[in-house]
N, CA, C and O atoms as a Tinker XYZ file with bonds, in Angstrom:
   316  protein
     1  N      7.340000    5.864000   -8.722000    73     2
     2  CA     6.199000    6.090000   -9.592000    64     1     3
     3  C      5.860000    4.803000  -10.341000    63     2     4     5
     4  O      4.686000    4.488000  -10.536000    81     3
     5  N      6.876000    4.068000  -10.755000    73     3     6
     6  CA     6.642000    2.839000  -11.519000    64     5     7
     7  C      5.895000    1.808000  -10.674000    63     6     8     9
     8  O      4.956000    1.169000  -11.149000    81     7
     9  N      6.319000    1.651000   -9.425000    73     7    10
    10  CA     5.643000    0.676000   -8.560000    64     9    11
    11  C      4.187000    1.077000   -8.362000    63    10    12    13
    12  O      3.298000    0.227000   -8.424000    81    11
    13  N      3.937000    2.348000   -8.126000    73    11    14
    14  CA     2.560000    2.791000   -7.901000    64    13    15
    15  C      1.710000    2.659000   -9.161000    63    14    16    17
    16  O      0.570000    2.200000   -9.085000    81    15
    17  N      2.231000    3.042000  -10.293000    73    15    18
    18  CA     1.460000    3.021000  -11.533000    64    17    19
    19  C      1.259000    1.596000  -12.057000    63    18    20    21
    20  O      0.129000    1.155000  -12.263000    81    19
    21  N      2.350000    0.896000  -12.266000    73    19    22
    22  CA     2.252000   -0.464000  -12.808000    64    21    23
    23  C      1.601000   -1.397000  -11.789000    63    22    24    25
    24  O      0.749000   -2.209000  -12.149000    81    23
    25  N      1.992000   -1.286000  -10.532000    73    23    26
    26  CA     1.388000   -2.121000   -9.491000    64    25    27
    27  C     -0.102000   -1.874000   -9.341000    63    26    28    29
    28  O     -0.876000   -2.814000   -9.159000    81    27
    29  N     -0.506000   -0.612000   -9.416000    73    27    30
    30  CA    -1.926000   -0.290000   -9.338000    64    29    31
    31  C     -2.713000   -0.849000  -10.507000    63    30    32    33
    32  O     -3.825000   -1.347000  -10.334000    81    31
    33  N     -2.138000   -0.768000  -11.695000    73    31    34
    34  CA    -2.804000   -1.353000  -12.864000    64    33    35
    35  C     -2.881000   -2.874000  -12.758000    63    34    36    37
    36  O     -3.889000   -3.482000  -13.117000    81    35
    37  N     -1.806000   -3.479000  -12.261000    73    35    38
    38  CA    -1.819000   -4.928000  -12.081000    64    37    39
    39  C     -2.888000   -5.343000  -11.071000    63    38    40    41
    40  O     -3.562000   -6.356000  -11.261000    81    39
    41  N     -3.041000   -4.575000  -10.013000    73    39    42
    42  CA    -4.090000   -4.859000   -9.036000    64    41    43
    43  C     -5.477000   -4.664000   -9.641000    63    42    44    45
    44  O     -6.377000   -5.472000   -9.412000    81    43
    45  N     -5.645000   -3.606000  -10.402000    73    43    46
    46  CA    -6.965000   -3.297000  -10.969000    64    45    47
    47  C     -7.448000   -4.373000  -11.928000    63    46    48    49
    48  O     -8.633000   -4.708000  -11.941000    81    47
    49  N     -6.542000   -4.918000  -12.731000    73    47    50
    50  CA    -6.971000   -5.936000  -13.692000    64    49    51
    51  C     -6.806000   -7.350000  -13.146000    63    50    52    53
    52  O     -7.311000   -8.311000  -13.726000    81    51
    53  N     -6.090000   -7.471000  -12.018000    73    51    54
    54  CA    -5.946000   -8.778000  -11.397000    64    53    55
    55  C     -4.896000   -9.658000  -12.020000    63    54    56    57
    56  O     -4.981000  -10.881000  -11.906000    81    55
    57  N     -3.920000   -9.090000  -12.669000    73    55    58
    58  CA    -2.828000   -9.867000  -13.259000    64    57    59
    59  C     -1.633000   -9.799000  -12.320000    63    58    60    61
    60  O     -1.108000   -8.718000  -12.057000    81    59
    61  N     -1.206000  -10.945000  -11.818000    73    59    62
    62  CA    -0.111000  -11.021000  -10.841000    64    61    63
    63  C     -0.386000  -10.092000   -9.650000    63    62    64    65
    64  O      0.502000   -9.382000   -9.178000    81    63
    65  N     -1.628000  -10.116000   -9.183000    73    63    66
    66  CA    -2.071000   -9.189000   -8.142000    64    65    67
    67  C     -1.362000   -9.427000   -6.810000    63    66    68    69
    68  O     -1.081000   -8.475000   -6.083000    81    67
    69  N     -1.072000  -10.677000   -6.485000    73    67    70
    70  CA    -0.374000  -10.946000   -5.218000    64    69    71
    71  C      1.021000  -10.327000   -5.226000    63    70    72    73
    72  O      1.444000   -9.724000   -4.240000    81    71
    73  N      1.723000  -10.477000   -6.325000    73    71    74
    74  CA     3.047000   -9.876000   -6.445000    64    73    75
    75  C      2.959000   -8.346000   -6.382000    63    74    76    77
    76  O      3.759000   -7.703000   -5.704000    81    75
    77  N      2.007000   -7.783000   -7.076000    73    75    78
    78  CA     1.817000   -6.331000   -7.058000    64    77    79
    79  C      1.477000   -5.842000   -5.662000    63    78    80    81
    80  O      1.970000   -4.801000   -5.229000    81    79
    81  N      0.638000   -6.585000   -4.956000    73    79    82
    82  CA     0.250000   -6.192000   -3.599000    64    81    83
    83  C      1.461000   -6.190000   -2.675000    63    82    84    85
    84  O      1.620000   -5.276000   -1.866000    81    83
    85  N      2.320000   -7.208000   -2.788000    73    83    86
    86  CA     3.519000   -7.244000   -1.956000    64    85    87
    87  C      4.458000   -6.090000   -2.296000    63    86    88    89
    88  O      5.042000   -5.485000   -1.396000    81    87
    89  N      4.611000   -5.780000   -3.576000    73    87    90
    90  CA     5.490000   -4.675000   -3.981000    64    89    91
    91  C      4.964000   -3.348000   -3.454000    63    90    92    93
    92  O      5.732000   -2.536000   -2.940000    81    91
    93  N      3.667000   -3.125000   -3.578000    73    91    94
    94  CA     3.085000   -1.881000   -3.086000    64    93    95
    95  C      3.164000   -1.827000   -1.567000    63    94    96    97
    96  O      3.431000   -0.768000   -0.999000    81    95
    97  N      2.934000   -2.959000   -0.901000    73    95    98
    98  CA     3.030000   -2.996000    0.561000    64    97    99
    99  C      4.413000   -2.559000    1.029000    63    98   100   101
   100  O      4.537000   -1.718000    1.920000    81    99
   101  N      5.454000   -3.133000    0.425000    73    99   102
   102  CA     6.826000   -2.791000    0.833000    64   101   103
   103  C      7.120000   -1.326000    0.531000    63   102   104   105
   104  O      7.712000   -0.629000    1.354000    81   103
   105  N      6.714000   -0.860000   -0.638000    73   103   106
   106  CA     6.947000    0.537000   -1.006000    64   105   107
   107  C      6.269000    1.486000   -0.027000    63   106   108   109
   108  O      6.889000    2.442000    0.441000    81   107
   109  N      5.012000    1.233000    0.284000    73   107   110
   110  CA     4.259000    2.118000    1.187000    64   109   111
   111  C      4.814000    2.034000    2.605000    63   110   112   113
   112  O      4.867000    3.048000    3.301000    81   111
   113  N      5.228000    0.852000    3.047000    73   111   114
   114  CA     5.791000    0.715000    4.393000    64   113   115
   115  C      7.058000    1.551000    4.546000    63   114   116   117
   116  O      7.232000    2.255000    5.541000    81   115
   117  N      7.935000    1.467000    3.557000    73   115   118
   118  CA     9.179000    2.244000    3.616000    64   117   119
   119  C      8.880000    3.739000    3.536000    63   118   120   121
   120  O      9.434000    4.523000    4.306000    81   119
   121  N      8.015000    4.136000    2.617000    73   119   122
   122  CA     7.668000    5.553000    2.468000    64   121   123
   123  C      6.989000    6.096000    3.718000    63   122   124   125
   124  O      7.203000    7.254000    4.078000    81   123
   125  N      6.184000    5.291000    4.378000    73   123   126
   126  CA     5.479000    5.729000    5.575000    64   125   127
   127  C      6.459000    6.050000    6.697000    63   126   128   129
   128  O      6.352000    7.094000    7.340000    81   127
   129  N      7.397000    5.167000    6.930000    73   127   130
   130  CA     8.357000    5.383000    8.010000    64   129   131
   131  C      9.270000    6.566000    7.705000    63   130   132   133
   132  O      9.633000    7.320000    8.608000    81   131
   133  N      9.638000    6.730000    6.451000    73   131   134
   134  CA    10.558000    7.812000    6.094000    64   133   135
   135  C      9.865000    9.174000    6.078000    63   134   136   137
   136  O     10.401000   10.144000    6.614000    81   135
   137  N      8.685000    9.258000    5.474000    73   135   138
   138  CA     8.074000   10.559000    5.227000    64   137   139
   139  C      6.994000   10.972000    6.210000    63   138   140   141
   140  O      6.643000   12.150000    6.262000    81   139
   141  N      6.456000   10.047000    6.990000    73   139   142
   142  CA     5.365000   10.393000    7.902000    64   141   143
   143  C      5.721000   10.044000    9.339000    63   142   144   145
   144  O      4.912000    9.457000   10.057000    81   143
   145  N      6.911000   10.398000    9.753000    73   143   146
   146  CA     7.363000   10.119000   11.114000    64   145   147
   147  C      6.854000   11.209000   12.060000    63   146   148   149
   148  O      7.593000   12.113000   12.450000    81   147
   149  N      5.581000   11.099000   12.413000    73   147   150
   150  CA     4.929000   12.101000   13.250000    64   149   151
   151  C      5.533000   12.154000   14.649000    63   150   152   153
   152  O      5.442000   13.186000   15.313000    81   151
   153  N      6.140000   11.078000   15.107000    73   151   154
   154  CA     6.700000   11.022000   16.450000    64   153   155
   155  C      7.926000   11.916000   16.606000    63   154   156   157
   156  O      8.332000   12.212000   17.730000    81   155
   157  N      8.514000   12.346000   15.506000    73   155   158
   158  CA     9.718000   13.169000   15.570000    64   157   159
   159  C      9.445000   14.629000   15.227000    63   158   160   161
   160  O     10.381000   15.412000   15.068000    81   159
   161  N      8.177000   15.001000   15.113000    73   159   162
   162  CA     7.825000   16.356000   14.702000    64   161   163
   163  C      7.213000   17.136000   15.861000    63   162   164   165
   164  O      6.728000   16.547000   16.826000    81   163
   165  N      7.239000   18.457000   15.760000    73   163   166
   166  CA     6.549000   19.267000   16.768000    64   165   167
   167  C      5.037000   19.011000   16.717000    63   166   168   169
   168  O      4.510000   18.557000   15.701000    81   167
   169  N      4.365000   19.302000   17.799000    73   167   170
   170  CA     2.936000   18.991000   17.944000    64   169   171
   171  C      2.078000   19.638000   16.861000    63   170   172   173
   172  O      1.085000   19.046000   16.438000    81   171
   173  N      2.433000   20.827000   16.406000    73   171   174
   174  CA     1.611000   21.500000   15.397000    64   173   175
   175  C      1.696000   20.824000   14.025000    63   174   176   177
   176  O      0.800000   21.003000   13.200000    81   175
   177  N      2.734000   20.068000   13.773000    73   175   178
   178  CA     2.879000   19.355000   12.509000    64   177   179
   179  C      2.549000   17.866000   12.628000    63   178   180   181
   180  O      2.317000   17.202000   11.618000    81   179
   181  N      2.526000   17.349000   13.826000    73   179   182
   182  CA     2.351000   15.915000   14.036000    64   181   183
   183  C      0.947000   15.437000   13.676000    63   182   184   185
   184  O      0.783000   14.293000   13.252000    81   183
   185  N     -0.058000   16.278000   13.833000    73   183   186
   186  CA    -1.435000   15.859000   13.566000    64   185   187
   187  C     -1.654000   15.417000   12.135000    63   186   188   189
   188  O     -2.184000   14.333000   11.893000    81   187
   189  N     -1.253000   16.242000   11.188000    73   187   190
   190  CA    -1.414000   15.892000    9.777000    64   189   191
   191  C     -0.592000   14.664000    9.421000    63   190   192   193
   192  O     -1.067000   13.788000    8.699000    81   191
   193  N      0.631000   14.593000    9.919000    73   191   194
   194  CA     1.481000   13.447000    9.605000    64   193   195
   195  C      0.921000   12.152000   10.204000    63   194   196   197
   196  O      1.091000   11.079000    9.624000    81   195
   197  N      0.256000   12.246000   11.360000    73   195   198
   198  CA    -0.364000   11.057000   11.944000    64   197   199
   199  C     -1.538000   10.584000   11.094000    63   198   200   201
   200  O     -1.741000    9.381000   10.929000    81   199
   201  N     -2.309000   11.523000   10.557000    73   199   202
   202  CA    -3.410000   11.165000    9.661000    64   201   203
   203  C     -2.868000   10.457000    8.418000    63   202   204   205
   204  O     -3.400000    9.424000    8.013000    81   203
   205  N     -1.827000   10.999000    7.818000    73   203   206
   206  CA    -1.226000   10.392000    6.635000    64   205   207
   207  C     -0.596000    9.043000    6.954000    63   206   208   209
   208  O     -0.653000    8.122000    6.140000    81   207
   209  N      0.004000    8.922000    8.133000    73   207   210
   210  CA     0.571000    7.649000    8.577000    64   209   211
   211  C     -0.523000    6.594000    8.687000    63   210   212   213
   212  O     -0.351000    5.468000    8.222000    81   211
   213  N     -1.645000    6.955000    9.300000    73   211   214
   214  CA    -2.755000    6.011000    9.456000    64   213   215
   215  C     -3.398000    5.658000    8.119000    63   214   216   217
   216  O     -3.837000    4.525000    7.925000    81   215
   217  N     -3.457000    6.611000    7.202000    73   215   218
   218  CA    -3.956000    6.326000    5.855000    64   217   219
   219  C     -3.085000    5.276000    5.177000    63   218   220   221
   220  O     -3.594000    4.351000    4.543000    81   219
   221  N     -1.778000    5.423000    5.313000    73   219   222
   222  CA    -0.866000    4.452000    4.721000    64   221   223
   223  C     -0.977000    3.088000    5.398000    63   222   224   225
   224  O     -0.818000    2.060000    4.740000    81   223
   225  N     -1.246000    3.065000    6.695000    73   223   226
   226  CA    -1.477000    1.786000    7.368000    64   225   227
   227  C     -2.700000    1.086000    6.788000    63   226   228   229
   228  O     -2.699000   -0.134000    6.624000    81   227
   229  N     -3.736000    1.848000    6.478000    73   227   230
   230  CA    -4.935000    1.264000    5.874000    64   229   231
   231  C     -4.626000    0.705000    4.481000    63   230   232   233
   232  O     -5.109000   -0.370000    4.123000    81   231
   233  N     -3.834000    1.422000    3.707000    73   231   234
   234  CA    -3.425000    0.932000    2.386000    64   233   235
   235  C     -2.624000   -0.354000    2.531000    63   234   236   237
   236  O     -2.830000   -1.303000    1.774000    81   235
   237  N     -1.713000   -0.389000    3.498000    73   235   238
   238  CA    -0.916000   -1.596000    3.706000    64   237   239
   239  C     -1.805000   -2.763000    4.122000    63   238   240   241
   240  O     -1.556000   -3.898000    3.718000    81   239
   241  N     -2.826000   -2.505000    4.916000    73   239   242
   242  CA    -3.759000   -3.565000    5.280000    64   241   243
   243  C     -4.492000   -4.117000    4.075000    63   242   244   245
   244  O     -4.682000   -5.328000    3.967000    81   243
   245  N     -4.903000   -3.251000    3.173000    73   243   246
   246  CA    -5.551000   -3.702000    1.943000    64   245   247
   247  C     -4.622000   -4.517000    1.075000    63   246   248   249
   248  O     -5.038000   -5.501000    0.463000    81   247
   249  N     -3.368000   -4.115000    1.017000    73   247   250
   250  CA    -2.402000   -4.865000    0.220000    64   249   251
   251  C     -2.138000   -6.235000    0.829000    63   250   252   253
   252  O     -1.981000   -7.214000    0.100000    81   251
   253  N     -2.088000   -6.318000    2.155000    73   251   254
   254  CA    -1.918000   -7.621000    2.799000    64   253   255
   255  C     -3.111000   -8.525000    2.536000    63   254   256   257
   256  O     -2.955000   -9.732000    2.350000    81   255
   257  N     -4.300000   -7.940000    2.521000    73   255   258
   258  CA    -5.494000   -8.738000    2.227000    64   257   259
   259  C     -5.390000   -9.362000    0.835000    63   258   260   261
   260  O     -5.627000  -10.558000    0.669000    81   259
   261  N     -5.039000   -8.563000   -0.148000    73   259   262
   262  CA    -4.905000   -9.087000   -1.513000    64   261   263
   263  C     -3.759000  -10.089000   -1.588000    63   262   264   265
   264  O     -3.875000  -11.112000   -2.264000    81   263
   265  N     -2.653000   -9.808000   -0.902000    73   263   266
   266  CA    -1.496000  -10.704000   -0.946000    64   265   267
   267  C     -1.831000  -12.076000   -0.375000    63   266   268   269
   268  O     -1.348000  -13.085000   -0.889000    81   267
   269  N     -2.640000  -12.136000    0.669000    73   267   270
   270  CA    -2.947000  -13.418000    1.296000    64   269   271
   271  C     -4.204000  -14.081000    0.745000    63   270   272   273
   272  O     -4.259000  -15.308000    0.662000    81   271
   273  N     -5.209000  -13.303000    0.368000    73   271   274
   274  CA    -6.482000  -13.874000   -0.075000    64   273   275
   275  C     -6.589000  -14.007000   -1.592000    63   274   276   277
   276  O     -7.431000  -14.754000   -2.090000    81   275
   277  N     -5.752000  -13.297000   -2.319000    73   275   278
   278  CA    -5.800000  -13.363000   -3.772000    64   277   279
   279  C     -6.653000  -12.256000   -4.365000    63   278   280   281
   280  O     -7.319000  -11.516000   -3.641000    81   279
   281  N     -6.629000  -12.149000   -5.669000    73   279   282
   282  CA    -7.294000  -11.038000   -6.342000    64   281   283
   283  C     -8.799000  -11.196000   -6.501000    63   282   284   285
   284  O     -9.489000  -10.208000   -6.754000    81   283
   285  N     -9.314000  -12.373000   -6.365000    73   283   286
   286  CA   -10.752000  -12.571000   -6.518000    64   285   287
   287  C    -11.093000  -13.293000   -7.815000    63   286   288   289
   288  O    -10.218000  -13.589000   -8.628000    81   287
   289  N    -12.372000  -13.569000   -7.990000    73   287   290
   290  CA   -12.778000  -14.406000   -9.128000    64   289   291
   291  C    -12.842000  -13.657000  -10.450000    63   290   292   293
   292  O    -12.884000  -14.293000  -11.503000    81   291
   293  N    -12.852000  -12.338000  -10.435000    73   291   294
   294  CA   -12.929000  -11.563000  -11.669000    64   293   295
   295  C    -11.558000  -11.119000  -12.181000    63   294   296   297
   296  O    -11.473000  -10.216000  -13.013000    81   295
   297  N    -10.498000  -11.738000  -11.696000    73   295   298
   298  CA    -9.149000  -11.341000  -12.097000    64   297   299
   299  C     -8.710000  -12.082000  -13.353000    63   298   300   301
   300  O     -9.352000  -13.043000  -13.775000    81   299
   301  N     -7.632000  -11.636000  -13.935000    73   299   302
   302  CA    -7.060000  -12.321000  -15.090000    64   301   303
   303  C     -6.352000  -13.601000  -14.688000    63   302   304   305
   304  O     -6.301000  -14.552000  -15.468000    81   303
   305  N     -5.805000  -13.636000  -13.478000    73   303   306
   306  CA    -5.168000  -14.847000  -12.973000    64   305   307
   307  C     -6.234000  -15.759000  -12.398000    63   306   308   309
   308  O     -7.210000  -15.295000  -11.809000    81   307
   309  N     -6.048000  -17.024000  -12.567000    73   307   310
   310  CA    -6.993000  -18.001000  -12.022000    64   309   311
   311  C     -6.335000  -18.812000  -10.914000    63   310   312   313
   312  O     -6.521000  -20.026000  -10.830000    81   311
   313  N     -5.560000  -18.134000  -10.057000    73   311   314
   314  CA    -4.838000  -18.832000   -8.987000    64   313   315
   315  C     -5.530000  -18.699000   -7.664000    63   314   316
   316  O     -5.051000  -19.228000   -6.661000    81   315
């Protein structure tokens, strides 16, 4: 909860956004593999888990974008 809450606030205001993006990326990657393993579920349950897995992949892509490109010009950091 702390990573999601504090990291999300750090991303929103742009303070240490690259660090926050990396922390959220790692957290979501681990949670995705542990909790949304659609490949190990029966077919009737795999559909929803695949949707959630793909949603988390999109979140991880956004975090990688911020981690590599930076928070933007309206952030608190000027890096």
